N, C-alpha and C positions, 0 to 999 in steps of 0.2 A: 577827258578822264576815263577809264575804262574801270566799269563798274565789277568788282573782284569778292569772291568770298574769301575767308581763312582759309587755310588745308587741315586744320586739325589736328596737331599733333598730336599723336598718342599719349593719351594718361597713364601716368604712371612714367613717362619721361622724367630724367634727371634737369634741370636747368641749364641751357649751356651756359658756361661761363663768360664773363666780357671785361672789361677796361676801356672805360670812355671819358671823354672828358664831356663835364656838365658845364652849362649856363652860368653858374655859379663859380664857374674856373677851377673845378676840385677834380680829380681823377676819380671815378666812380666805377667798383668792382662789384661781383656778384656777393664776394664775401664780405661786403661790406652790410649784408642783410642778413648774417646767419645771427640766430638766435631769435629770429623775429617768428612770431606765429604763422605768417605766412607773407608770400612775396607777390605783388602783382606787377606783371612786366607787361608794358605796353607799347606798343608800336605805332606813333599818333604821329603829325605834321602840323605845319601851321596854317597853308593855305585849304587842306582838303572839306569839303562841306558836313560830308560824315563825321570828320572831326570835330569841327564848330559848333555842328550839332549838339554833340556829346558833353562839349566843355564846361559849361558851367556845372551841371551835373555832376561829371567827374572831379572837379575841382572841389565838391562839396563832399562827396563820398568817399574822396581820398582822406580829406583832412578828418573826415569822423571817424574812419577807421586806422588811420594812424594811431589814434590814441587809443586803439585795443590792440597796440602792437604788431599791426600789418605794415610791412614795407612796400612801398609802390615807388617804382622808376619809370618815365617814360624815355623812348628812343627815338630819335628822327632819323632815318635812314638814307631818305632823299635823295637824290642829285640834284645837289643845290647849285650846281655851274649849268644844269637847261632847267630848272626850276628857282630862279632866286629869293620866290616868297619863302623856301625853306634853309635860309641862309642861318649860321651858326650865330649870328649877330640879330636876325630876327626873329630867333628861338629865344633868345634873350628877352626880349622885347614882348613875345607870346607869353612867357612864362608869367611875366609880371601884370599883363591885361588881365590874364585867366585867371591871375592869384592860385595857379599851382603851386602847393606845400611840397610838393616831389622834386627829386631831381631830375633835369632834362637834359637828356644826353644825345650827341651826336657822331653816329656810325659812320663816318664818311667813309669807310672803304666796302659799306654794305655786307662784311663778314660776319657780322651778330644776328643780321635780318636773317642771313642765309641760315647761319645755324639755327635758329627757331624756326624755319620755315616760314617766316613770316610772309605774307603775301599783299595784304592791305592794310589802310589806314582808316579805321582803327582798328588793330589786331590786338587782342588781350588773354595774356597766360596768368591763371593763378596756381601758385606753387604752396606746397604745406610747408610745415616749418622743416622738413627733411629736403625741401629743394625737390621735390617730386610732384609731378603736373595733376590737379585734383581739376581743372576747370579750363578749358578755350573758348572760345566766342565770343556771343554778342554782348554789349552793354547792358543791353536791352531790345524790345523789338520796333521800338522805334526809329522814324528816318526821317528825312528833312524831306521836305516838301519841294520839289523843284519848279519853280512858276516859268523861269526860261534857261537858256545858258546861262551858267555863272550865277544864276540867280535861286536861293532858296531860304525857304521859310519853315521854322520850327516851331511856331508859336501853335498849329492846330493839336500835335501829338510831341509837347515840348521831353527830350530826355529824362528818362527816373534812374537808370541804374539796375534797375530791378532784377535783372539776371544774374550781375555779377555780386549784389548784394545779398540775394538769395544764397550765393555760392559761400559768401564770406562767412555769412551768419550762421552756415551748417560747419564750415572748418571751424568758427573760432567754438562751437558747440559741441564739438567732437563728433559730427555725427558723418554719416556717407555722402558724398554729394553725387546725385542722381548723374550716368553715364549717360542722358538722351541730353545730348547738349546743340546749341543751334549757331551756326558759325556767324561771325560777323561781316558786315556787308560794308564796303568803303570803296575809296578810288585803291587803286593798284598802287602799291610802292614802286617809286620812281627811278628803276635799274640804269645804271651805266652802261653804256655801251661798252659790249665785251670784248 
């Protein structure tokens, strides 16, 4: 696992379009989220300890803010041929296990991750009602504690989603989101050999 920071796409950037299959058997596009007060696009995966660390809080936060007309969508772009734990079939199981109320999409070609300049899991982007970027970076400042290779513990500092929640609250209140934002940190996206 290579610890990687998000690349921090320029604020004000339009959301790159996408059309990807979901674990629910539908094709989901950026246009599906038109009319929302905001849209959270997240690059996640099944096996990354940094995603596993935030998953319970993420599921709760998304369910809460979806009720406030915020769209949420998660995308896995990892190469499942070399990381079978991130396969499309196991994504279906992960969505059910975590109780995600948002679409979980598979970016098999990795073209969408490249369009977003996504670098790590989790990599989080918040767009406003015009689908312009207003926040990108960390879910919060907690991280899983590494016990040993492949073993992590989140109990000492559970994820809260404080940074994303603050940005969402300001967006919904019609207030400016501070431009000082902190990159997410996680496992690098597992790119295919080119």
